[in-house]
C-alpha positions as CSV (number, residue, x, y, z in Angstrom):
1,M,133.1,38.7,184.0
2,Y,134.7,39.5,187.4
3,T,131.3,39.3,189.3
4,Q,130.6,35.9,187.6
5,L,133.9,34.2,188.4
6,K,133.7,35.5,192.0
7,K,130.1,34.1,192.3
8,A,131.3,30.9,191.0
9,G,134.1,30.8,193.9
10,Y,137.1,31.7,191.9
11,N,139.7,34.0,193.5
12,V,139.9,37.0,191.2
13,W,141.8,40.2,191.1
14,Y,142.6,43.1,188.7
15,Q,146.3,43.6,187.4
16,K,147.3,46.7,186.0
17,F,149.7,46.8,182.9
18,D,151.1,49.2,180.4
19,F,149.3,48.9,176.8
20,E,150.9,50.8,173.9
21,Y,149.0,51.1,170.8
22,T,150.4,52.5,167.5
23,E,149.1,52.9,164.0
24,T,151.0,53.1,160.7
25,L,150.0,56.0,158.4
26,A,148.5,53.2,156.3
27,E,146.1,52.1,158.9
28,K,145.1,55.6,159.7
29,A,144.2,56.5,156.2
30,S,140.8,55.3,155.1
31,V,140.1,54.5,151.4
32,V,137.1,55.7,149.8
33,S,136.0,54.3,146.4
34,P,134.9,56.7,143.9
35,R,131.1,56.2,142.9
36,P,130.9,54.6,139.4
37,A,129.9,57.2,136.8
38,R,126.0,57.0,135.8
39,S,125.4,55.9,132.3
40,T,123.7,58.7,130.4
41,S,123.1,56.8,127.2
42,R,119.9,55.0,126.5
43,P,119.6,51.8,124.7
């Protein structure tokens, strides 16, 4: 993106900034559904 804007004549620069990211326990946990039991009875 930087290069494309620069070629188009825009005055571009990078700006550093702090970025904090946190996850709750619920977001960290993954939920796996149990596989449905296979039916052993035959019609």
